[in-house]
N, C-alpha and C positions, 0 to 999 in steps of 0.2 A: 535664801535658800533652806529650804527644808531639812531636818534631820531626821533622825529617827524615830517612830511611833508605832503603835500597836494600833488604839481607834481613835483617841483624841490627836491631831496632828496640828503641832505649831510650825510657824515659819519662822527663822532667824530674823533678829531686829535689823529693819534699812533693809529687807529682800522687797524687789519692785519686778512689774511688768517687764522691765527691761534688762532683765536676770536672763530671758530665756529668747531664742528666737524661734517661734513656729518654723516648722519644717513644712508642714502644709496645713491648711484650715479646713473645718468642715465644707467648708461649699469644694474643696478639690474632691474631698470625698465623696460624696453626691455627683461631681461631673464624673468621677472616676469607676463607679456605678453605674451610671446612663449608659458610660460607655462600653461596659463590658455586658451590658443586653440590647445591644446594636442588632438588629435582625440582619441573615442573610440566609437563606433560602439552602444554600447547598456550594461544596465547592465543587462542584462538576463545571465543565469546558461550558459546559452550556449556559452563557447567559452570564457568567463571571468570569472577569478577565484579570491578566496578572500584573501587576504594579514593579516594575524591575527596579534593581539597585545594581550598580557594577560596586561588586566588593563589600563588604563588610563596614559598617561607619563611615564609606567614603558617598559622596556626590555619583550622581548616573553620571555616566559617559556616553553623546550621541553614539548611536551604530547607522551610520545613515549610510554603510554599504550594506546592511540586512536588513528588507522590507516587514516592518513591524504591523502585525497582523489587525485587523479592523476593532477586534472584542479587545486588544490591551489598552492601557492607560497608562501616564507615566506619573508617577504618585512623588510628591516634596521631599525633597533631596533630607537626608540625615543629618542634623544640626550639630553633632557631636563628636569627639575626638574618635578615632578608633578603637573596637573595644578589646579588651583582653579577653583573649583566648582560655586561658587554664588561670585557677585561681594562684595568688602569689603561695611559695613555700608555708607549711606552718611554724608558728614561730611560740616563743614564750619569753613575753618581755618582763615577765616576773615569773622565774622558775614554779611551775606546778599549776598557773592559769592559763589554759590552751589560750591563743588570742583567736578572734574571730577576723580574720586579716580581711576579708571583704568587706564588713561592717567597717574595720578600721579606717582602712583606704578613703574609703567612701566619703567618712567623718573629714580624716586628715586632708582631701582634696577639692574641699565644697569652698567657692569662693567668699568674698565677703560679705557680698549681695546676693547672695542665691537665689538664681531662677527655680521655677515650678520642675523645670526635669532636674536639676542638680537634686533637687530635696526630696524627689519622690526616690532618686539614684539610692539613697540613704534606705527609705523604708524598704524597695525590694533586695537591698542586701541583710537588713534585718534576717529574712524568711527564711535563714535557711544557719544552719551550726548553733553554737553558744553564743552566752553572755553571762555577764557577770551582776549579781546583785550583791549588795553591800547591807550585813548586818549588824548588829549592836552585839558585841560581844562576841563567845565563841561558839560558832555557830552546831557545833558538831558535837558542841555537850548541851546545847538547847534541843537540838534535834533528838538525841538520848536520853535524855528527857521530858521528851512528847510535845514539847515545849513549841506555842507561836513564833516563827522568826518576826523579829521587827526591822522591819524593811527601812532601808533610806529612803523617804519623800523629801518634793519641793512643795513648797506653796505658791498659788495663784491667787489670789485670794482667798476663796472658798474653796478652788479646786486643789485637788491632790495628786502628782504624778508620782511614780516610780521610777527610782533612780537604776539605767542599768550604764554598764560601763563594755567597750569593744574591746578592752585589752586588760591585761595586768599595768600597761602603762597608765594606761586613761584612770584605771582606779588610783596607784601611785598619786598621780596628778590631782585628783579628787581630796584625796587624804592631808594631803600638803598643803592644798587651798582654804580647808576648814580646820587645822589641825586634830582633830578629833581622831585618834588613833586606835582606840579600843573599838575598835570593827573586824568582822572577817568577811571574807567573799565565799561566795556561793556560787557555780558554776548550773546554768538550768539552759535547756533548750530555746532556743529565741523564742517558738512556735510558744512551748509551756508557759513563758515568762508573759508573753502577750497574751495568752487565752486568761491568767493569773490577774492580768489587768479588767479584762473585761466580766471576768467574774464576781471582781467587788466593784466598789463606787467611785475606781480612780477617774480622772481626767485622763489619762492618759500616761507616755511614758516620755522620760527624759534619757537621751541618750551621751552618754560622757561629758558631764556638765560640767570639768573643768576646762572642756575642750574653747579655742577659741575662732572666730571672732567671739563666741556665745554659743552656749550650751545648744540642744537640737531639741526639736519638742513635737510630738509626733503626737496629735490629738485621738480620744478616744472614735472616731467615728473611721478614721482611714485607718484605722488598727481594726476596725470590726470589718471593714470591707477584705480587708489584703485575706483578713482567716477567712471568709466566707465565700468569697469570690476565686481562692486557692485551693489547691492539694492538701488536704490537712495532715497528710505528713511530709510533702514538700520531697517529693520521691526523686524528682528529676529535677530539682535545683540543687539537692543534697549530693545527687550523682556527678550534676558539672561543676560542684564546686569542691569532689575530694580530686586527691590525684588521679591522673588518667592510667589506666590500661589498655590492654589489650580486649581486654571486656567492656572498660565503661559502653561505647555503642550499642552489644546486645541488651548491657542493661537498662540504658535507656529505653529501647524498644518495647524491651518487656515493660518497663512503668507507664509509658505514654498509652500502653491498650486499655489500662484501669483508670486511667487519670486525666482531670479535664485539663481541656488544652484550648489556646486560642490562636488566632491569627490576627496578624493587621491588617484590616481594608481603609478603602480611602475612595475619595472622588476625587477626577481630574478637574471637575467644572462641575457646575447646574447641569442637572438634566444627563452626567455620563453616566455608565456602570458603574457598580461598584471594583475596585480592583483592590487584590491581595499581593500584600508585598513578597516580593520573592529578589534574593538575592545571587547575584553573579559574582562569578571568581575573574580575574584579569584571562583567563583561558574562554571563560564561555561558558561556564560549569552552571548549571541554574538551581538552585535550592529556595525551595518554599520554607519563609519564617514561619516557625511554632512557638510558642510561648506557654513558658510555664504558669504565668499568671496574669492577670492582667495589665497589673502595675509596670509587667517587663513594658509592656507596649507604651505607657504613656510616659513611661521614665525616657524613651527615646527622642521625645519629644519633633515630632514628625507631624505633628498632626494626625495621624492614625487613630482608629478605633477599634478595641481589641472586641474580637466576635468568636462566641464558643462556636468548637468544630472536634468535633469525634476522628477518634483515630481512625475510622471506619471510613470516613469521609477524606481523611487526606489517602487512605488507601486509594478509593475511587477516581482523585486527582493522577497521582502516580500511576495508576493501572493508565488510565484518559491518554496521557502525554509521556512517552518514553520518553521523551527529549528533558523532562525533568530531574535533573541529576539524582537529589534526593531533598535531604527537609533538614534542616538550620535552625538551633534549637540555643533559644536565650540571644538575641543579636549582642546585647548588650553587657553583653558577658559576664563570667564566663561563658562562653559560646562553645559548641560544639557541629560539627555536619556530621551529619547520616549519607552513606549513599545507597543509592539503589539496591544493592546487592543484600545490603543489611538491613532491609525493611521488607525483606518476602514477608513474615508475617503480617504485618502492617495491611501489604499489599493484600494479601491472601483473606483479609476481612471485605471488601470489597466485593460489594453485590454483585 
């Protein structure tokens, strides 16, 4: 694995492609882009059916006592465990370095042989909060002198990947692994780091290079789609990952009016109408699932396609069907249910 460099970059002796496990290939990135472009004319009640799920992260339960309208189709069951409603509490595993707890958790819970949805979960949790970059020497002194920061990189053949860390503990483990203590950490917005990679000639990012069973590589093409398809400010993701207050729901509603949004769509079978994913609580409350980023849909592993939608279209759906309780944001977690009374600014956008 490579160490530090400015322009000429070298690798440590003995580094091989087995040192890194690829989280998602360029082919996965192309599939994400194709899915995010899936056409849908509107989400009005005409011609669009609602695919229902019984609660967040649970398989649908048949409701034999309740007639199903002809326009409604059943969607594939979610295949992952129930999602976390709120982010874990903030932590500093090394004093002064605030961890990206959601990214740290996503990396720590990867199985030995990750499946695509496990890997995409790492990507989606990268799109909020900060990460750490490793710099040769004293970063503060270098910045004061107006000098370029020599970032830690890893070499895979001719390709160079920027090393990033989800937590102070991950940085400490990496220092122990390679023994180079003449380094310092720089905390940066995750989106800023992704844009730094894309602005250069780097092949992608490696997250937590000392993690087991292997470091996690995010290829450039996937990072490009992540920033191209999402909100450049990650406003909704940032709100959902922050500590909840009485104002959170209202802040999310304000953010969604100008932010890019997606819904999850699927078909029950060939020739069947397109269905929109809807989550139901055990009490029967109905929430349209809304996503802040296309990867949020794909990471659920349900086979749904992310479809772009505008706040005004969601407002029209709510206005047309008063039985819909509200909206469920980012069901993969951290998620938030916003009820109809809090969505009046969106309903007011309905034509």
